[in-house]
Steps between C-alpha positions, in 0.01 A plus 500: 500500500479565877428130557837409346701694760613299803501729803732389782319452832688785666360749243140373472353752747670796331396382153138456613493854644644643178243312291220673693642853454361759259718579198558856618615372840736254331654783297552698821652195673746452212604867526551471878712186456705662224567805719573297815744260338637725225399264222281513191226251421502599133728221373336208686154621403596524132652151505195350670252683275293306250603531133187705424590745775850539358356576156265760651788662687669588172199706396490846651214552740265782395239494778566530870302483823582786736511385863532734796732321743542763772358853537811660652494804727300740279168319524289798388710540184465129426120519547492787246693289249266202555195724447650645182584160352197297608235775490376368836359715775698630796385228743561216253845637417588544868384146579713363215807686627433388858477136386829532311677551833430134583456334160588615146201638308423496128469855368469444126487186289642458150643850468712565192873515573526880468193557718623253764840673515330840535278370781804350676677836472201683656493259793876528548470879513230457768732272699322170433646169387343355186564179309429436133410141412 
């Protein structure tokens, strides 16, 4: 499908850079653009989505990946939460939190909805920013 899209010359460089980005970085870019320009990408994305994606969107998602986006100011509290959730050691948990300051880090994959919401709540209480995907 990407071959069918004619990209104007003035946008080629931008499109090429976007094509090379990680999915998580693209999601962050969309959020930044929405905030900066006061718009929502939800409608254009839904219109451009493939029919299969639209059908999947109607089904409620039951599993979520928990991603630590930023540790916040209470780093020690966030490290405790990471240790509790991942069962990793102190150094591994600290390293994960340190990395999240520069790039979002996966904390838990395929968590059930209730568990993911509970984890998000724990991180919020510790001052961290978490995203459920």
